[in-house]
VMD Tcl script that builds the backbone (N, CA, C; Angstrom):
set m [mol new atoms 549]
animate dup $m
set s [atomselect $m all]
$s set {name element resname resid chain x y z} {
  {N N MET 1 A 134.041 153.983 65.071}
  {CA C MET 1 A 133.661 152.966 64.108}
  {C C MET 1 A 133.018 151.775 64.801}
  {N N SER 2 A 133.505 151.363 65.976}
  {CA C SER 2 A 132.957 150.208 66.657}
  {C C SER 2 A 131.544 150.478 67.172}
  {N N VAL 3 A 131.220 151.720 67.487}
  {CA C VAL 3 A 129.871 152.054 67.941}
  {C C VAL 3 A 128.881 151.853 66.790}
  {N N VAL 4 A 129.251 152.272 65.603}
  {CA C VAL 4 A 128.390 152.100 64.445}
  {C C VAL 4 A 128.212 150.602 64.141}
  {N N ALA 5 A 129.291 149.849 64.239}
  {CA C ALA 5 A 129.208 148.404 63.995}
  {C C ALA 5 A 128.316 147.732 65.033}
  {N N ASP 6 A 128.409 148.164 66.289}
  {CA C ASP 6 A 127.556 147.607 67.345}
  {C C ASP 6 A 126.089 147.922 67.089}
  {N N VAL 7 A 125.784 149.134 66.642}
  {CA C VAL 7 A 124.411 149.521 66.363}
  {C C VAL 7 A 123.854 148.686 65.206}
  {N N ILE 8 A 124.640 148.510 64.168}
  {CA C ILE 8 A 124.194 147.716 63.012}
  {C C ILE 8 A 123.989 146.252 63.415}
  {N N GLU 9 A 124.914 145.726 64.188}
  {CA C GLU 9 A 124.805 144.336 64.651}
  {C C GLU 9 A 123.571 144.139 65.531}
  {N N SER 10 A 123.299 145.064 66.404}
  {CA C SER 10 A 122.122 144.987 67.280}
  {C C SER 10 A 120.836 145.095 66.467}
  {N N THR 11 A 120.839 145.983 65.483}
  {CA C THR 11 A 119.652 146.150 64.636}
  {C C THR 11 A 119.366 144.878 63.850}
  {N N VAL 12 A 120.397 144.241 63.325}
  {CA C VAL 12 A 120.229 142.992 62.585}
  {C C VAL 12 A 119.671 141.900 63.508}
  {N N ALA 13 A 120.157 141.842 64.731}
  {CA C ALA 13 A 119.673 140.845 65.692}
  {C C ALA 13 A 118.205 141.074 66.034}
  {N N ILE 14 A 117.818 142.328 66.201}
  {CA C ILE 14 A 116.413 142.652 66.509}
  {C C ILE 14 A 115.523 142.291 65.322}
  {N N LEU 15 A 115.973 142.588 64.106}
  {CA C LEU 15 A 115.183 142.257 62.928}
  {C C LEU 15 A 115.023 140.743 62.750}
  {N N LYS 16 A 116.063 139.967 63.056}
  {CA C LYS 16 A 115.956 138.507 62.986}
  {C C LYS 16 A 114.941 137.994 64.007}
  {N N GLY 17 A 114.980 138.556 65.207}
  {CA C GLY 17 A 114.025 138.151 66.240}
  {C C GLY 17 A 112.605 138.508 65.870}
  {N N MET 18 A 112.401 139.693 65.304}
  {CA C MET 18 A 111.063 140.121 64.893}
  {C C MET 18 A 110.552 139.266 63.724}
  {N N LYS 19 A 111.462 138.864 62.832}
  {CA C LYS 19 A 111.071 138.009 61.718}
  {C C LYS 19 A 110.560 136.673 62.243}
  {N N ARG 20 A 111.245 136.124 63.231}
  {CA C ARG 20 A 110.819 134.854 63.829}
  {C C ARG 20 A 109.469 135.014 64.526}
  {N N THR 21 A 109.299 136.092 65.259}
  {CA C THR 21 A 108.037 136.345 65.959}
  {C C THR 21 A 106.888 136.487 64.982}
  {N N LEU 22 A 107.072 137.264 63.938}
  {CA C LEU 22 A 106.017 137.482 62.956}
  {C C LEU 22 A 105.699 136.214 62.163}
  {N N SER 23 A 106.665 135.324 61.999}
  {CA C SER 23 A 106.393 134.081 61.278}
  {C C SER 23 A 105.539 133.124 62.106}
  {N N GLU 24 A 105.503 133.278 63.425}
  {CA C GLU 24 A 104.706 132.409 64.287}
  {C C GLU 24 A 103.254 132.869 64.420}
  {N N ILE 25 A 102.946 134.087 64.076}
  {CA C ILE 25 A 101.593 134.626 64.253}
  {C C ILE 25 A 100.539 133.883 63.435}
  {N N PRO 26 A 100.791 133.482 62.184}
  {CA C PRO 26 A 99.727 132.837 61.404}
  {C C PRO 26 A 99.291 131.451 61.894}
  {N N ARG 27 A 99.962 130.861 62.858}
  {CA C ARG 27 A 99.557 129.532 63.337}
  {C C ARG 27 A 98.128 129.586 63.857}
  {N N HIS 28 A 97.367 128.539 63.536}
  {CA C HIS 28 A 95.952 128.522 63.888}
  {C C HIS 28 A 95.724 128.221 65.361}
  {N N ASN 29 A 96.192 127.080 65.844}
  {CA C ASN 29 A 95.956 126.682 67.224}
  {C C ASN 29 A 97.207 126.900 68.070}
  {N N TRP 30 A 97.086 127.699 69.092}
  {CA C TRP 30 A 98.213 127.934 69.985}
  {C C TRP 30 A 98.151 127.015 71.191}
  {N N THR 31 A 96.953 126.667 71.613}
  {CA C THR 31 A 96.800 125.810 72.786}
  {C C THR 31 A 95.723 124.769 72.525}
  {N N VAL 32 A 95.746 123.731 73.331}
  {CA C VAL 32 A 94.668 122.751 73.317}
  {C C VAL 32 A 93.556 123.302 74.187}
  {N N GLN 33 A 92.340 123.252 73.722}
  {CA C GLN 33 A 91.211 123.785 74.479}
  {C C GLN 33 A 90.767 122.755 75.518}
  {N N TYR 34 A 91.646 122.542 76.501}
  {CA C TYR 34 A 91.374 121.590 77.569}
  {C C TYR 34 A 90.390 122.199 78.546}
  {N N PRO 35 A 89.404 121.527 79.026}
  {CA C PRO 35 A 89.051 120.109 78.914}
  {C C PRO 35 A 88.067 119.799 77.787}
  {N N ASP 36 A 87.759 120.753 76.921}
  {CA C ASP 36 A 86.829 120.479 75.829}
  {C C ASP 36 A 87.415 119.501 74.812}
  {N N GLU 37 A 88.721 119.591 74.562}
  {CA C GLU 37 A 89.407 118.689 73.652}
  {C C GLU 37 A 90.380 117.838 74.457}
  {N N PRO 38 A 90.537 116.570 74.118}
  {CA C PRO 38 A 91.483 115.734 74.865}
  {C C PRO 38 A 92.929 116.117 74.568}
  {N N VAL 39 A 93.770 115.977 75.570}
  {CA C VAL 39 A 95.190 116.241 75.434}
  {C C VAL 39 A 95.846 114.997 74.842}
  {N N THR 40 A 96.745 115.172 73.894}
  {CA C THR 40 A 97.453 114.047 73.293}
  {C C THR 40 A 98.764 113.846 74.044}
  {N N VAL 41 A 98.969 112.633 74.566}
  {CA C VAL 41 A 100.197 112.317 75.293}
  {C C VAL 41 A 100.956 111.233 74.540}
  {N N GLN 42 A 102.239 111.182 74.768}
  {CA C GLN 42 A 103.085 110.161 74.151}
  {C C GLN 42 A 102.838 108.808 74.806}
  {N N PRO 43 A 103.072 107.708 74.110}
  {CA C PRO 43 A 102.864 106.386 74.703}
  {C C PRO 43 A 103.728 106.145 75.943}
  {N N ARG 44 A 104.895 106.772 76.038}
  {CA C ARG 44 A 105.763 106.570 77.197}
  {C C ARG 44 A 105.600 107.662 78.251}
  {N N TYR 45 A 104.482 108.357 78.239}
  {CA C TYR 45 A 104.211 109.414 79.205}
  {C C TYR 45 A 104.188 108.842 80.623}
  {N N ARG 46 A 104.743 109.572 81.561}
  {CA C ARG 46 A 104.792 109.126 82.950}
  {C C ARG 46 A 103.796 109.909 83.783}
  {N N GLY 47 A 102.642 109.316 83.992}
  {CA C GLY 47 A 101.611 109.930 84.822}
  {C C GLY 47 A 101.551 109.268 86.182}
  {N N GLN 48 A 100.395 109.347 86.816}
  {CA C GLN 48 A 100.220 108.759 88.145}
  {C C GLN 48 A 100.460 107.249 88.087}
  {N N HIS 49 A 101.088 106.724 89.122}
  {CA C HIS 49 A 101.447 105.317 89.175}
  {C C HIS 49 A 100.215 104.419 89.268}
  {N N LEU 50 A 100.383 103.186 88.797}
  {CA C LEU 50 A 99.353 102.157 88.889}
  {C C LEU 50 A 99.947 100.928 89.558}
  {N N LEU 51 A 99.253 100.387 90.546}
  {CA C LEU 51 A 99.627 99.103 91.142}
  {C C LEU 51 A 98.765 98.038 90.470}
  {N N HIS 52 A 99.408 97.042 89.860}
  {CA C HIS 52 A 98.702 96.070 89.036}
  {C C HIS 52 A 98.301 94.826 89.807}
  {N N VAL 53 A 97.315 94.130 89.263}
  {CA C VAL 53 A 96.873 92.838 89.773}
  {C C VAL 53 A 97.003 91.822 88.642}
  {N N ASP 54 A 97.048 90.529 88.994}
  {CA C ASP 54 A 97.150 89.503 87.958}
  {C C ASP 54 A 95.762 89.118 87.448}
  {N N GLU 55 A 95.698 88.088 86.624}
  {CA C GLU 55 A 94.440 87.682 86.007}
  {C C GLU 55 A 93.405 87.235 87.035}
  {N N ALA 56 A 93.880 86.713 88.169}
  {CA C ALA 56 A 92.972 86.230 89.212}
  {C C ALA 56 A 92.549 87.343 90.168}
  {N N GLY 57 A 93.042 88.564 89.950}
  {CA C GLY 57 A 92.695 89.683 90.820}
  {C C GLY 57 A 93.583 89.816 92.041}
  {N N LYS 58 A 94.676 89.052 92.071}
  {CA C LYS 58 A 95.622 89.112 93.191}
  {C C LYS 58 A 96.651 90.206 92.932}
  {N N GLU 59 A 97.015 90.930 93.981}
  {CA C GLU 59 A 98.007 91.999 93.846}
  {C C GLU 59 A 99.373 91.411 93.492}
  {N N LYS 60 A 100.057 92.065 92.563}
  {CA C LYS 60 A 101.366 91.596 92.132}
  {C C LYS 60 A 102.485 92.009 93.089}
  {N N CYS 61 A 102.300 93.089 93.832}
  {CA C CYS 61 A 103.356 93.606 94.702}
  {C C CYS 61 A 103.633 92.633 95.843}
  {N N VAL 62 A 104.914 92.286 96.023}
  {CA C VAL 62 A 105.330 91.385 97.095}
  {C C VAL 62 A 106.093 92.136 98.191}
  {N N ALA 63 A 106.024 93.441 98.184}
  {CA C ALA 63 A 106.663 94.296 99.189}
  {C C ALA 63 A 108.145 93.977 99.345}
  {N N CYS 64 A 108.853 93.991 98.240}
  {CA C CYS 64 A 110.296 93.710 98.265}
  {C C CYS 64 A 111.115 94.964 98.560}
  {N N TYR 65 A 110.493 96.120 98.558}
  {CA C TYR 65 A 111.109 97.414 98.862}
  {C C TYR 65 A 112.111 97.887 97.811}
  {N N LEU 66 A 112.200 97.217 96.669}
  {CA C LEU 66 A 113.147 97.653 95.643}
  {C C LEU 66 A 112.747 98.990 95.036}
  {N N CYS 67 A 111.448 99.228 94.886}
  {CA C CYS 67 A 111.003 100.509 94.327}
  {C C CYS 67 A 111.319 101.645 95.294}
  {N N ALA 68 A 111.121 101.416 96.577}
  {CA C ALA 68 A 111.417 102.443 97.573}
  {C C ALA 68 A 112.920 102.699 97.655}
  {N N ALA 69 A 113.724 101.655 97.490}
  {CA C ALA 69 A 115.179 101.818 97.532}
  {C C ALA 69 A 115.689 102.556 96.297}
  {N N ALA 70 A 115.037 102.349 95.148}
  {CA C ALA 70 A 115.480 102.986 93.908}
  {C C ALA 70 A 115.030 104.431 93.800}
  {N N CYS 71 A 114.061 104.838 94.593}
  {CA C CYS 71 A 113.485 106.176 94.485}
  {C C CYS 71 A 114.468 107.239 94.984}
  {N N PRO 72 A 114.912 108.167 94.116}
  {CA C PRO 72 A 115.863 109.186 94.554}
  {C C PRO 72 A 115.246 110.243 95.457}
  {N N SER 73 A 113.939 110.431 95.386}
  {CA C SER 73 A 113.303 111.458 96.215}
  {C C SER 73 A 112.682 110.878 97.484}
  {N N ASP 74 A 112.816 109.581 97.688}
  {CA C ASP 74 A 112.349 108.904 98.904}
  {C C ASP 74 A 110.872 109.189 99.152}
  {N N CYS 75 A 110.058 109.020 98.127}
  {CA C CYS 75 A 108.630 109.337 98.256}
  {C C CYS 75 A 107.751 108.104 98.403}
  {N N ILE 76 A 108.331 106.907 98.363}
  {CA C ILE 76 A 107.552 105.677 98.467}
  {C C ILE 76 A 107.724 105.080 99.857}
  {N N TYR 77 A 106.600 104.767 100.493}
  {CA C TYR 77 A 106.603 104.148 101.825}
  {C C TYR 77 A 105.820 102.848 101.752}
  {N N ILE 78 A 106.435 101.750 102.210}
  {CA C ILE 78 A 105.812 100.433 102.140}
  {C C ILE 78 A 105.892 99.760 103.505}
  {N N GLU 79 A 104.816 99.072 103.883}
  {CA C GLU 79 A 104.820 98.171 105.036}
  {C C GLU 79 A 104.397 96.804 104.528}
  {N N ALA 80 A 105.211 95.789 104.825}
  {CA C ALA 80 A 104.932 94.432 104.355}
  {C C ALA 80 A 104.195 93.637 105.425}
  {N N GLU 81 A 103.445 92.648 104.967}
  {CA C GLU 81 A 102.774 91.741 105.883}
  {C C GLU 81 A 102.723 90.363 105.242}
  {N N ASP 82 A 102.862 89.326 106.071}
  {CA C ASP 82 A 102.778 87.951 105.589}
  {C C ASP 82 A 101.336 87.476 105.646}
  {N N ASP 83 A 100.947 86.738 104.621}
  {CA C ASP 83 A 99.601 86.189 104.536}
  {C C ASP 83 A 99.730 84.689 104.331}
  {N N ALA 84 A 99.567 83.926 105.418}
  {CA C ALA 84 A 99.773 82.473 105.373}
  {C C ALA 84 A 98.527 81.704 104.950}
  {N N ARG 85 A 97.484 82.387 104.576}
  {CA C ARG 85 A 96.250 81.720 104.157}
  {C C ARG 85 A 96.469 80.982 102.835}
  {N N PRO 86 A 95.556 80.086 102.474}
  {CA C PRO 86 A 95.658 79.410 101.172}
  {C C PRO 86 A 95.586 80.428 100.027}
  {N N TYR 87 A 96.074 80.039 98.862}
  {CA C TYR 87 A 96.178 80.949 97.725}
  {C C TYR 87 A 94.842 81.597 97.367}
  {N N ALA 88 A 93.775 80.861 97.420}
  {CA C ALA 88 A 92.471 81.385 97.022}
  {C C ALA 88 A 91.994 82.512 97.933}
  {N N GLU 89 A 92.471 82.554 99.169}
  {CA C GLU 89 A 92.020 83.556 100.139}
  {C C GLU 89 A 92.992 84.726 100.294}
  {N N ARG 90 A 94.150 84.648 99.672}
  {CA C ARG 90 A 95.177 85.687 99.829}
  {C C ARG 90 A 94.819 86.974 99.110}
  {N N ILE 91 A 95.454 88.051 99.572}
  {CA C ILE 91 A 95.319 89.351 98.913}
  {C C ILE 91 A 96.241 89.411 97.706}
  {N N GLY 92 A 97.485 88.960 97.890}
  {CA C GLY 92 A 98.472 88.973 96.817}
  {C C GLY 92 A 98.708 87.589 96.267}
  {N N ARG 93 A 99.529 87.508 95.230}
  {CA C ARG 93 A 99.804 86.201 94.643}
  {C C ARG 93 A 100.834 85.427 95.441}
  {N N ASP 94 A 101.680 86.084 96.220}
  {CA C ASP 94 A 102.654 85.413 97.078}
  {C C ASP 94 A 102.221 85.530 98.538}
  {N N GLU 95 A 102.995 84.876 99.422}
  {CA C GLU 95 A 102.644 84.928 100.842}
  {C C GLU 95 A 102.873 86.307 101.452}
  {N N ARG 96 A 103.687 87.102 100.830}
  {CA C ARG 96 A 103.979 88.441 101.340}
  {C C ARG 96 A 103.324 89.465 100.430}
  {N N TYR 97 A 102.754 90.495 101.017}
  {CA C TYR 97 A 102.111 91.546 100.237}
  {C C TYR 97 A 102.324 92.895 100.925}
  {N N ALA 98 A 102.037 93.964 100.221}
  {CA C ALA 98 A 102.187 95.311 100.774}
  {C C ALA 98 A 100.902 95.682 101.504}
  {N N LYS 99 A 100.983 95.722 102.823}
  {CA C LYS 99 A 99.816 96.144 103.614}
  {C C LYS 99 A 99.582 97.636 103.424}
  {N N VAL 100 A 100.674 98.404 103.407}
  {CA C VAL 100 A 100.628 99.848 103.180}
  {C C VAL 100 A 101.549 100.155 102.009}
  {N N TYR 101 A 101.042 100.894 101.034}
  {CA C TYR 101 A 101.846 101.349 99.893}
  {C C TYR 101 A 101.443 102.791 99.613}
  {N N ASN 102 A 102.306 103.719 99.969}
  {CA C ASN 102 A 102.012 105.145 99.807}
  {C C ASN 102 A 103.041 105.791 98.896}
  {N N ILE 103 A 102.589 106.708 98.071}
  {CA C ILE 103 A 103.475 107.549 97.267}
  {C C ILE 103 A 103.104 108.997 97.533}
  {N N ASP 104 A 104.099 109.789 97.906}
  {CA C ASP 104 A 103.900 111.214 98.161}
  {C C ASP 104 A 104.199 111.971 96.869}
  {N N TYR 105 A 103.156 112.411 96.174}
  {CA C TYR 105 A 103.346 113.114 94.904}
  {C C TYR 105 A 103.852 114.542 95.087}
  {N N GLY 106 A 103.912 115.010 96.307}
  {CA C GLY 106 A 104.563 116.282 96.573}
  {C C GLY 106 A 106.076 116.173 96.440}
  {N N ARG 107 A 106.588 114.960 96.537}
  {CA C ARG 107 A 108.027 114.715 96.431}
  {C C ARG 107 A 108.418 113.970 95.164}
  {N N CYS 108 A 107.469 113.250 94.546}
  {CA C CYS 108 A 107.772 112.408 93.389}
  {C C CYS 108 A 108.232 113.257 92.202}
  {N N ILE 109 A 109.283 112.796 91.529}
  {CA C ILE 109 A 109.804 113.512 90.364}
  {C C ILE 109 A 109.510 112.755 89.064}
  {N N PHE 110 A 108.701 111.701 89.141}
  {CA C PHE 110 A 108.266 110.921 87.979}
  {C C PHE 110 A 109.454 110.450 87.135}
  {N N CYS 111 A 110.493 109.976 87.803}
  {CA C CYS 111 A 111.698 109.542 87.105}
  {C C CYS 111 A 111.549 108.154 86.495}
  {N N GLY 112 A 110.684 107.312 87.064}
  {CA C GLY 112 A 110.482 105.970 86.538}
  {C C GLY 112 A 111.422 104.930 87.106}
  {N N PHE 113 A 112.285 105.289 88.051}
  {CA C PHE 113 A 113.208 104.315 88.638}
  {C C PHE 113 A 112.453 103.218 89.383}
  {N N CYS 114 A 111.329 103.557 90.010}
  {CA C CYS 114 A 110.546 102.557 90.740}
  {C C CYS 114 A 109.984 101.517 89.778}
  {N N VAL 115 A 109.576 101.948 88.604}
  {CA C VAL 115 A 109.026 101.035 87.600}
  {C C VAL 115 A 110.112 100.095 87.097}
  {N N GLU 116 A 111.301 100.633 86.863}
  {CA C GLU 116 A 112.412 99.821 86.373}
  {C C GLU 116 A 112.901 98.839 87.424}
  {N N ALA 117 A 112.818 99.194 88.708}
  {CA C ALA 117 A 113.344 98.355 89.776}
  {C C ALA 117 A 112.425 97.196 90.131}
  {N N CYS 118 A 111.156 97.279 89.802}
  {CA C CYS 118 A 110.178 96.272 90.224}
  {C C CYS 118 A 110.382 94.958 89.470}
  {N N PRO 119 A 110.698 93.865 90.180}
  {CA C PRO 119 A 110.922 92.582 89.497}
  {C C PRO 119 A 109.619 91.888 89.104}
  {N N LYS 120 A 108.495 92.280 89.664}
  {CA C LYS 120 A 107.214 91.622 89.403}
  {C C LYS 120 A 106.303 92.421 88.474}
  {N N ASP 121 A 106.766 93.530 87.944}
  {CA C ASP 121 A 105.948 94.430 87.108}
  {C C ASP 121 A 104.666 94.826 87.824}
  {N N ALA 122 A 104.799 95.095 89.112}
  {CA C ALA 122 A 103.639 95.442 89.925}
  {C C ALA 122 A 103.302 96.918 89.838}
  {N N ILE 123 A 104.264 97.762 89.509}
  {CA C ILE 123 A 104.026 99.204 89.452}
  {C C ILE 123 A 104.445 99.728 88.082}
  {N N THR 124 A 103.592 100.552 87.504}
  {CA C THR 124 A 103.897 101.224 86.243}
  {C C THR 124 A 103.357 102.641 86.313}
  {N N HIS 125 A 103.721 103.428 85.326}
  {CA C HIS 125 A 103.149 104.762 85.207}
  {C C HIS 125 A 101.899 104.675 84.346}
  {N N GLY 126 A 100.834 105.331 84.775}
  {CA C GLY 126 A 99.621 105.425 83.974}
  {C C GLY 126 A 99.636 106.729 83.190}
  {N N TYR 127 A 98.502 107.075 82.610}
  {CA C TYR 127 A 98.394 108.305 81.839}
  {C C TYR 127 A 97.674 109.415 82.594}
  {N N ASN 128 A 97.258 109.161 83.822}
  {CA C ASN 128 A 96.518 110.154 84.591}
  {C C ASN 128 A 97.427 111.329 84.952}
  {N N PHE 129 A 97.091 112.512 84.487}
  {CA C PHE 129 A 97.908 113.695 84.744}
  {C C PHE 129 A 97.188 114.725 85.608}
  {N N GLU 130 A 95.958 114.476 85.951}
  {CA C GLU 130 A 95.184 115.439 86.739}
  {C C GLU 130 A 95.443 115.199 88.221}
  {N N LEU 131 A 96.545 115.749 88.717}
  {CA C LEU 131 A 96.968 115.518 90.093}
  {C C LEU 131 A 96.863 116.763 90.966}
  {N N SER 132 A 96.303 117.832 90.451}
  {CA C SER 132 A 96.269 119.066 91.235}
  {C C SER 132 A 95.262 118.952 92.376}
  {N N VAL 133 A 95.650 119.490 93.521}
  {CA C VAL 133 A 94.813 119.467 94.725}
  {C C VAL 133 A 94.927 120.816 95.419}
  {N N TYR 134 A 94.006 121.080 96.334}
  {CA C TYR 134 A 94.041 122.329 97.092}
  {C C TYR 134 A 94.815 122.185 98.394}
  {N N ASN 135 A 95.028 120.965 98.836}
  {CA C ASN 135 A 95.682 120.708 100.108}
  {C C ASN 135 A 96.882 119.794 99.870}
  {N N ARG 136 A 98.024 120.147 100.406}
  {CA C ARG 136 A 99.241 119.362 100.197}
  {C C ARG 136 A 99.104 117.940 100.727}
  {N N ALA 137 A 98.326 117.746 101.767}
  {CA C ALA 137 A 98.140 116.409 102.329}
  {C C ALA 137 A 97.434 115.476 101.343}
  {N N ASP 138 A 96.670 116.027 100.422}
  {CA C ASP 138 A 95.972 115.199 99.439}
  {C C ASP 138 A 96.904 114.650 98.359}
  {N N LEU 139 A 98.155 115.099 98.326}
  {CA C LEU 139 A 99.130 114.567 97.381}
  {C C LEU 139 A 99.662 113.204 97.807}
  {N N LEU 140 A 99.377 112.791 99.027}
  {CA C LEU 140 A 99.771 111.468 99.506}
  {C C LEU 140 A 98.738 110.457 99.008}
  {N N LYS 141 A 99.147 109.596 98.103}
  {CA C LYS 141 A 98.242 108.594 97.530}
  {C C LYS 141 A 98.510 107.250 98.192}
  {N N THR 142 A 97.444 106.603 98.643}
  {CA C THR 142 A 97.558 105.322 99.331}
  {C C THR 142 A 97.381 104.182 98.340}
  {N N LYS 143 A 97.460 102.978 98.864}
  {CA C LYS 143 A 97.319 101.787 98.035}
  {C C LYS 143 A 95.961 101.758 97.334}
  {N N ASP 144 A 94.913 102.176 98.027}
  {CA C ASP 144 A 93.583 102.198 97.399}
  {C C ASP 144 A 93.503 103.197 96.252}
  {N N ASP 145 A 94.242 104.284 96.354}
  {CA C ASP 145 A 94.256 105.273 95.277}
  {C C ASP 145 A 95.049 104.785 94.066}
  {N N LEU 146 A 96.023 103.903 94.293}
  {CA C LEU 146 A 96.941 103.487 93.235}
  {C C LEU 146 A 96.572 102.179 92.558}
  {N N LEU 147 A 95.771 101.328 93.208}
  {CA C LEU 147 A 95.404 100.052 92.600}
  {C C LEU 147 A 94.661 100.274 91.289}
  {N N ILE 148 A 95.033 99.524 90.272}
  {CA C ILE 148 A 94.457 99.713 88.947}
  {C C ILE 148 A 92.964 99.401 88.937}
  {N N THR 149 A 92.527 98.545 89.845}
  {CA C THR 149 A 91.113 98.188 89.898}
  {C C THR 149 A 90.264 99.273 90.550}
  {N N LYS 150 A 90.899 100.194 91.294}
  {CA C LYS 150 A 90.149 101.222 92.020}
  {C C LYS 150 A 90.433 102.637 91.543}
  {N N GLN 151 A 91.519 102.835 90.791}
  {CA C GLN 151 A 91.920 104.178 90.395}
  {C C GLN 151 A 91.012 104.723 89.295}
  {N N VAL 152 A 90.608 105.968 89.453}
  {CA C VAL 152 A 89.795 106.639 88.444}
  {C C VAL 152 A 90.732 107.382 87.505}
  {N N GLN 153 A 90.764 106.979 86.246}
  {CA C GLN 153 A 91.629 107.603 85.255}
  {C C GLN 153 A 90.918 108.776 84.598}
  {N N SER 154 A 91.686 109.759 84.211}
  {CA C SER 154 A 91.150 110.905 83.492}
  {C C SER 154 A 90.634 110.460 82.131}
  {N N LYS 155 A 89.558 111.043 81.690}
  {CA C LYS 155 A 88.995 110.730 80.372}
  {C C LYS 155 A 89.449 111.737 79.319}
  {N N ASN 156 A 90.211 112.751 79.725}
  {CA C ASN 156 A 90.567 113.849 78.818}
  {C C ASN 156 A 91.969 113.710 78.242}
  {N N TYR 157 A 92.335 112.519 77.815}
  {CA C TYR 157 A 93.610 112.368 77.135}
  {C C TYR 157 A 93.456 111.367 76.005}
  {N N ARG 158 A 94.375 111.451 75.088}
  {CA C ARG 158 A 94.442 110.537 73.964}
  {C C ARG 158 A 95.893 110.165 73.789}
  {N N VAL 159 A 96.189 108.876 73.707}
  {CA C VAL 159 A 97.557 108.419 73.533}
  {C C VAL 159 A 97.891 108.471 72.053}
  {N N ALA 160 A 99.015 109.098 71.738}
  {CA C ALA 160 A 99.431 109.229 70.348}
  {C C ALA 160 A 99.745 107.858 69.758}
  {N N LEU 161 A 99.412 107.684 68.497}
  {CA C LEU 161 A 99.741 106.446 67.801}
  {C C LEU 161 A 101.230 106.416 67.489}
  {N N SER 162 A 101.763 105.241 67.225}
  {CA C SER 162 A 103.191 105.133 66.932}
  {C C SER 162 A 103.554 105.828 65.629}
  {N N SER 163 A 102.582 106.032 64.742}
  {CA C SER 163 A 102.853 106.702 63.464}
  {C C SER 163 A 102.782 108.219 63.581}
  {N N GLU 164 A 102.443 108.734 64.763}
  {CA C GLU 164 A 102.305 110.174 64.958}
  {C C GLU 164 A 103.507 110.743 65.697}
  {N N ASP 165 A 103.835 111.958 65.368}
  {CA C ASP 165 A 104.864 112.698 66.074}
  {C C ASP 165 A 104.180 113.909 66.683}
  {N N VAL 166 A 104.140 113.993 68.002}
  {CA C VAL 166 A 103.440 115.076 68.669}
  {C C VAL 166 A 104.449 116.143 69.055}
  {N N ASP 167 A 104.268 117.334 68.493}
  {CA C ASP 167 A 105.105 118.472 68.851}
  {C C ASP 167 A 104.548 119.041 70.147}
  {N N SER 168 A 105.277 118.875 71.236}
  {CA C SER 168 A 104.743 119.225 72.553}
  {C C SER 168 A 104.545 120.725 72.725}
  {N N GLU 169 A 105.251 121.534 71.950}
  {CA C GLU 169 A 105.125 122.976 72.138}
  {C C GLU 169 A 103.845 123.520 71.516}
  {N N PHE 170 A 103.507 123.063 70.324}
  {CA C PHE 170 A 102.348 123.614 69.632}
  {C C PHE 170 A 101.229 122.601 69.455}
  {N N LYS 171 A 101.404 121.371 69.943}
  {CA C LYS 171 A 100.392 120.319 69.873}
  {C C LYS 171 A 99.961 120.015 68.454}
  {N N LYS 172 A 100.882 120.131 67.514}
  {CA C LYS 172 A 100.581 119.751 66.139}
  {C C LYS 172 A 100.895 118.269 66.004}
  {N N ILE 173 A 100.038 117.549 65.333}
  {CA C ILE 173 A 100.241 116.122 65.140}
  {C C ILE 173 A 100.602 115.899 63.689}
  {N N ARG 174 A 101.739 115.278 63.492}
  {CA C ARG 174 A 102.205 114.976 62.136}
  {C C ARG 174 A 102.363 113.474 62.004}
  {N N THR 175 A 101.854 112.929 60.924}
  {CA C THR 175 A 102.074 111.522 60.643}
  {C C THR 175 A 103.379 111.396 59.905}
  {N N LYS 176 A 103.879 110.193 59.809}
  {CA C LYS 176 A 105.156 109.986 59.135}
  {C C LYS 176 A 105.079 110.330 57.656}
  {N N GLY 177 A 103.892 110.229 57.061}
  {CA C GLY 177 A 103.724 110.522 55.652}
  {C C GLY 177 A 103.532 111.992 55.348}
  {N N GLY 178 A 103.248 112.794 56.348}
  {CA C GLY 178 A 102.990 114.216 56.124}
  {C C GLY 178 A 102.236 114.803 57.284}
  {N N GLU 179 A 101.807 116.025 57.128}
  {CA C GLU 179 A 101.132 116.718 58.220}
  {C C GLU 179 A 99.664 116.344 58.248}
  {N N LYS 180 A 99.179 116.006 59.443}
  {CA C LYS 180 A 97.785 115.620 59.611}
  {C C LYS 180 A 96.912 116.833 59.897}
  {N N GLY 181 A 97.466 117.796 60.598}
  {CA C GLY 181 A 96.679 118.989 60.895}
  {C C GLY 181 A 96.882 119.450 62.318}
  {N N ASP 182 A 96.273 120.581 62.628}
  {CA C ASP 182 A 96.384 121.132 63.980}
  {C C ASP 182 A 95.464 120.362 64.909}
  {N N ARG 183 A 95.816 120.369 66.154}
  {CA C ARG 183 A 95.028 119.693 67.171}
  {C C ARG 183 A 94.515 120.687 68.130}
}
mol reanalyze $m
mol bondsrecalc $m
mol representation Tube
mol addrep $m
């Protein structure tokens, strides 16, 4: 009797799975046709880091090492230097600045702890997600690669509006009032 019950139970499970599979077939768009169509990312997406400057073009980073200390994967390397020149001639807004600021994206886990630890709001996550390289050494990004004034951002993304809910699995965009359509 238990063999028959097991067969019936297994058959019911297979039929439920097939029903779910067959219900997914009519969906129109399965993937985003990247790079022909822009990828929609959430406003809090964590992409490649950005080192910011103030309104006068001075670097905000004061090389306090808090971001490097907060990093669980130890991927941030900083060398500080003092700049005793007058304010108009300085690189940063304070007398101390980061002479070397490197992030190894081969080790970075994009946790955001460095952003939270920064007291000067000098580092944030950008939306740049195109980080693939052919050589592992190219994953080491220097200060020139990270400065917001010098970094080349990807043009193939769109930040979702606050009224949109982006389903990351099927890339369907729904507004709060109803469904907007496939993307």
